[in-house]
C-alpha positions in Angstrom: 100.5 83.9 13.8 100.7 86.7 16.3 97.9 85.1 18.4 99.8 81.8 18.3 103.0 83.4 19.6 101.0 85.2 22.3 99.5 81.9 23.4 102.9 80.3 23.4 104.3 83.1 25.6 101.6 82.6 28.1 102.2 78.8 28.1 105.9 79.3 28.6 105.3 81.5 31.6 102.8 79.0 33.1 105.3 76.1 32.7 108.1 78.2 34.2 105.8 79.1 37.1 105.2 75.5 37.9 108.9 74.7 37.6 109.8 77.6 39.9 107.3 76.4 42.5 108.5 72.8 42.3 112.1 73.9 42.5 111.3 76.0 45.6 109.6 73.2 47.4 112.4 70.8 46.4 114.7 73.0 48.4 112.6 72.5 51.6 112.2 68.8 50.9 115.9 67.9 50.4 117.1 69.6 53.6 114.1 68.4 55.7 114.9 64.8 54.7 118.7 65.4 55.1 118.0 66.5 58.7 115.7 63.5 59.4 112.3 65.2 59.5 109.4 63.0 58.3 107.9 64.7 55.3 104.4 63.2 54.4 103.6 65.3 51.3 105.3 67.2 48.5 102.6 68.8 46.4 102.5 71.3 43.5 99.3 73.3 43.6 96.3 73.4 45.8 92.8 71.9 45.8 91.9 68.4 44.5 94.8 66.0 43.9 94.9 65.0 40.2 98.0 62.7 40.4 100.2 61.4 43.2 102.7 58.6 44.0 104.1 57.5 47.3 107.8 56.9 47.8 108.8 55.9 51.3 107.3 58.3 53.8 106.3 60.9 51.2 103.5 61.3 48.8 104.5 63.3 45.7 101.6 64.8 43.7 100.1 67.5 41.6 96.9 69.3 42.5 94.3 71.0 40.4 95.2 74.7 41.0 98.9 75.2 40.2 99.2 78.6 42.0 101.6 77.4 44.7 102.9 74.4 46.4 103.9 73.0 49.8 105.6 70.2 51.7 104.0 68.8 54.8 106.6 68.2 57.6 105.6 66.5 60.8 105.7 68.5 64.0 105.9 72.1 62.7 104.3 73.2 66.0 105.5 72.0 69.4 103.0 70.5 71.8 101.3 72.5 74.5 103.1 72.7 77.9 100.8 70.0 79.4 100.7 68.0 76.2 97.1 69.0 75.5 95.6 71.7 73.3 93.6 74.3 75.2 90.4 75.5 73.5 88.4 78.5 74.5 84.9 77.9 73.3 83.8 81.5 74.2 86.4 83.2 72.2 84.5 86.5 71.8 87.4 88.8 72.7 90.4 89.4 70.4 92.6 87.5 72.9 90.2 84.6 72.9 90.0 84.5 69.1 93.8 84.6 68.9 94.0 81.7 71.4 91.5 79.7 69.5 93.4 80.2 66.2 96.6 79.1 68.0 95.2 76.0 69.5 93.3 75.0 66.3 96.6 75.2 64.4 98.3 73.1 67.1 95.6 70.5 67.0 95.7 70.2 63.2 99.5 69.8 63.2 99.8 67.5 66.2 97.1 65.2 64.9 99.5 63.8 62.3 102.3 63.0 64.9 102.8 59.4 66.0 105.0 57.8 68.6 107.4 56.8 65.8 108.0 60.5 65.0 109.9 61.2 68.2 113.1 62.9 67.1 111.8 63.3 63.5 109.7 66.4 64.1 110.5 69.8 62.6 110.3 71.7 65.9 112.8 69.2 67.5 115.6 70.3 65.1 118.2 72.8 66.2 117.1 76.3 65.3 120.0 76.6 62.8 118.7 73.5 61.0 115.2 74.8 61.0 116.4 78.1 59.4 118.3 76.1 56.8 115.2 74.1 55.9 113.0 77.2 55.5 115.6 79.3 53.7 116.4 76.5 51.3 113.1 77.1 49.4 113.6 80.8 48.7 117.3 80.1 48.0 116.3 77.8 45.2 114.4 80.7 43.6 117.4 83.0 44.0 119.7 80.4 42.4 117.2 80.0 39.5 117.0 83.8 39.0 120.8 84.2 39.0 121.2 81.3 36.5 118.5 82.7 34.2 120.0 86.2 34.3 123.5 84.8 33.7 122.3 82.9 30.7 120.7 86.0 29.3 123.9 88.0 29.8 126.6 85.5 29.1 125.1 83.1 26.5 122.7 85.5 24.6 124.2 88.8 25.4 123.2 92.4 26.2 121.6 94.4 23.4 124.2 97.1 22.5 124.0 99.8 20.0 126.4 99.1 17.1 128.0 101.5 14.6 125.7 100.1 11.9 122.7 102.2 10.9 119.4 100.6 11.6 117.0 103.4 10.5 117.2 106.7 8.7 114.6 109.3 9.5 113.1 111.0 6.5 112.6 114.5 8.0 113.3 116.7 11.0 110.2 116.6 13.2 109.7 119.6 15.6 110.0 118.9 19.3 107.6 120.2 22.0 108.8 122.0 25.2 108.6 118.7 27.2 111.1 117.0 24.8 108.5 114.8 23.1 108.3 114.8 19.3 105.0 116.5 18.3 104.3 113.9 15.6 105.8 110.9 13.8 104.8 111.6 10.2 106.5 114.1 7.9 104.8 117.1 6.4 105.9 118.8 3.1 107.4 121.7 5.0 109.6 119.5 7.1 113.3 119.6 6.0 115.0 116.3 5.2 117.4 115.0 7.7 121.1 115.3 6.9 121.4 111.5 6.7 118.5 111.2 4.2 119.9 114.1 2.2 123.4 112.5 2.1 121.9 109.2 0.9 122.7 107.1 4.0 120.8 103.8 4.2 120.0 101.2 6.9 122.9 98.7 6.9 125.6 101.3 6.4 128.4 101.0 9.0 129.9 104.3 10.1 133.7 104.0 10.0 135.0 107.5 10.8 133.9 111.1 11.2 136.3 113.8 10.1 139.0 111.2 9.9 138.7 110.0 13.5 137.9 106.3 13.7 134.5 105.3 15.2 134.4 102.4 17.6 131.0 102.8 19.3 127.6 104.4 18.8 128.3 106.6 21.8 131.1 108.2 19.8 128.8 108.9 16.9 126.3 110.6 19.3 129.0 112.7 21.0 130.5 113.9 17.8 127.2 114.7 16.0 125.7 116.4 19.1 128.7 118.8 19.2 128.7 119.4 15.4 125.5 121.3 14.9 125.7 123.9 12.1 128.8 122.5 10.5 129.6 120.0 7.8 131.4 116.7 8.8 133.2 114.2 6.6 131.5 110.9 7.3 133.1 107.6 6.1 130.9 104.5 6.0 130.9 100.9 4.6 128.2 99.6 2.3 128.3 96.2 0.6 132.0 95.8 1.6 133.1 99.1 0.0 134.1 102.2 1.9 132.3 105.4 0.9 132.4 109.0 2.2 130.0 111.9 2.2 130.1 115.5 3.3 127.2 115.8 5.7 125.9 119.2 6.9 124.7 118.5 10.5 121.8 120.6 11.5 121.4 122.2 14.9 117.9 121.6 16.2 115.9 121.0 19.4 116.0 117.3 20.3 114.8 115.3 23.3 117.1 115.0 26.3 116.9 111.7 28.2 117.8 110.6 31.7 119.7 107.4 32.6 116.4 105.4 32.5 115.6 106.6 29.0 112.8 109.0 30.0 112.6 112.4 28.2 113.4 115.2 30.6 113.2 118.1 28.2 114.8 119.5 25.0 118.1 121.0 24.0 119.6 122.4 20.8 122.2 119.9 19.6 123.5 118.5 16.3 121.2 116.1 14.6 122.0 113.5 11.9 118.7 111.5 11.7 119.9 108.0 12.1 119.5 105.3 14.8 121.7 102.2 15.3 121.0 98.5 15.1 121.2 96.5 18.3 123.7 93.7 18.5 123.8 91.2 21.4 127.2 91.2 23.0 127.9 88.3 25.4 129.2 89.6 28.8 132.2 88.3 30.7 132.0 86.8 34.2 133.0 90.0 35.9 130.4 92.1 34.1 127.7 89.5 34.5 128.4 89.3 38.3 128.2 93.1 38.6 125.0 93.3 36.6 123.5 90.4 38.6 124.2 92.3 41.9 122.5 95.4 40.4 119.6 93.2 39.4 119.2 91.8 42.9 119.3 95.2 44.4 116.7 96.6 42.0 114.4 93.6 42.7 114.8 94.1 46.5 113.9 97.8 46.1 110.9 97.0 44.0 109.5 94.5 46.6 110.0 97.2 49.3 108.0 99.6 47.2 105.0 97.3 46.8 103.0 98.9 49.7 103.4 102.4 48.3 102.5 101.3 44.8 99.2 99.7 45.8 97.2 102.9 45.0 98.5 102.7 41.5 96.8 99.3 41.1 93.5 100.8 42.2 94.0 103.8 39.8 94.6 101.3 36.9 91.1 99.8 37.7 89.0 103.0 38.2 91.0 105.4 36.0 92.0 103.5 32.8 94.2 106.4 31.6 96.4 106.1 34.8 98.1 102.8 34.2 101.5 103.0 35.8 103.8 100.5 34.2 105.7 100.2 37.5 102.6 99.1 39.5 102.5 95.6 41.1 101.4 92.9 38.8 100.1 89.4 39.6 100.4 86.1 37.8 97.8 87.1 35.2 99.7 90.2 34.3 103.1 88.5 34.2 101.6 85.8 31.9 100.2 88.4 29.6 103.6 90.1 29.5 105.1 86.7 28.5 102.6 86.5 25.6 103.2 90.1 24.5 107.0 89.5 24.4 106.8 86.5 22.0 104.1 88.2 19.9 106.4 91.2 19.1 108.1 91.5 15.7 111.6 91.4 17.2 114.7 89.2 16.7 114.7 85.8 18.4 117.6 86.9 20.6 115.7 89.8 21.9 112.7 87.7 22.8 114.9 85.2 24.6 116.5 87.9 26.7 113.1 89.5 27.5 111.6 86.1 28.6 114.7 85.1 30.6 114.7 88.5 32.4 110.9 88.2 33.1 111.3 84.7 34.6 114.4 85.8 36.6 112.5 88.7 38.0 109.6 86.5 39.0 111.9 84.1 40.8 113.7 87.0 42.5 110.3 88.2 43.7 109.5 84.8 45.1 112.8 84.7 46.9 112.4 88.1 48.5 108.7 87.9 49.4 109.1 84.4 51.0 111.8 85.8 53.3 109.5 88.4 54.8 109.4 87.6 58.6 105.6 86.8 58.5 103.7 83.6 58.7 102.7 81.7 56.6 105.7 82.7 54.6 109.0 80.9 55.0 110.4 84.0 56.7 107.9 83.6 59.5 109.3 80.2 60.4 112.8 81.6 60.2 111.7 84.3 62.7 110.4 81.6 65.0 113.6 79.6 64.8 115.7 82.8 65.3 113.7 83.7 68.4 114.2 80.2 69.8 118.0 80.4 69.1 118.3 83.7 70.9 116.3 82.5 73.9 118.6 79.4 74.1 121.7 81.5 73.9 120.5 83.9 76.6 119.6 81.0 78.9 123.0 79.5 78.4 124.7 82.8 79.2 122.7 82.9 82.4 123.4 79.3 83.2 119.7 78.5 83.1 118.0 75.4 81.8 117.2 75.4 78.1 113.8 76.9 77.6 111.0 75.2 75.7 110.9 75.6 72.0 109.4 78.8 70.8 105.7 78.3 70.1 105.4 79.3 66.5 101.6 78.7 66.7 101.5 82.0 68.7 102.2 83.8 65.5 99.3 82.2 63.6 96.8 85.0 64.4 99.1 87.4 62.5 99.4 84.8 59.7 95.6 85.1 59.2 95.9 88.8 58.7 98.9 88.4 56.3 96.9 85.8 54.3 93.9 88.1 54.0 96.2 90.9 52.9 97.9 88.8 50.2 94.5 87.5 49.0 93.2 91.1 48.8 96.3 92.3 46.9 96.1 89.2 44.6 92.5 89.9 43.7 93.2 93.6 43.2 96.1 92.9 40.9 94.1 90.2 39.0 91.3 92.7 38.3 93.8 95.4 37.2 95.7 92.9 35.0 92.4 91.9 33.3 90.7 95.2 32.8 93.7 97.4 32.3 96.9 95.3 31.8 100.4 96.8 31.7 101.7 96.8 28.2 105.4 96.9 27.5 105.2 97.6 23.9 102.4 100.2 23.6 
């Protein structure tokens, strides 16, 4: 059954990947058509076409390798100044190679342009409209991510510690100097926890401590932590009846955690020996908006950290013991995480939240990566349009004639380098995700 759930998780992620790509390309398509650009293809995937249908000017289809997608717009690159591409057949120097790449790009793009396309070419749009067309794709991923995250928070809820006991520890386990418990099993010499000695059980709901009402698990932690070495009167509900017990709270070394939940050391505090159940509490609009803003900021910071985290991917391959859970992952790794989530013995609500957050994070990454100002990413075309807009504005201020459209083909040599970099990173993460995958649950 676990293997079945794992396979289902991988399938769910794969389907969500295809939907995310289709949704992204639909953003480009809608605004390109809205602005009158002739779009010849809307394709999901790469390689051989396995299905397609033509509607008007556009062929809609699915290709064999569903790892991306594209729309083909007529006239992405402006013609050369004299209307003819200029090739350098002796392109031995870096400059000659760059010119060859530029003109080959122009020739391939302009070969699809006909006389009927005058006024319907992408480069002929106002720079603002070009920016809108190119930003529309990543914006779809941003919208998708926000919707998924909002569903997770407002419809399902945020896991929150309740005042109901979820687990009672049998004994007090010694803690090492680094704050980690030395072991998980109990030895005969280990003393029983105060909760176990008092007869507390999972499902008991703590009502009050020393007569003070308890409204949250944070209150329980605060009171118990400050009560080491003394006896507290604890009231709790079990099977609808209220009971009470005098509980001698022990003072012992326990782990100290930072805001991210990582142990930072140990301190002597009061210890009861219970942990709470998690309840999913739906969030209001204000809370959801604030958490979504935090989510966007964290995703942006994670994307900016990708270059400095690349060595961790290499370490995961050559040093199996050094598998940083924060290292970059590829599609294979994310798919495995999806399978791992559904295979866990956790409540359905928890699985839904995990999966929605995974998919939201994936779409947020697509949004941010595609806006990088580098060809062939959408941000590269945005950069070209922005340069064109600035040049037009500067010419207008100087009362000069409007300059020719910025030749985006001039950026294509850089695009080749970017593509090689992405391919190398994709292969590196794929190997790491196969030989030493990140595991969220141990």
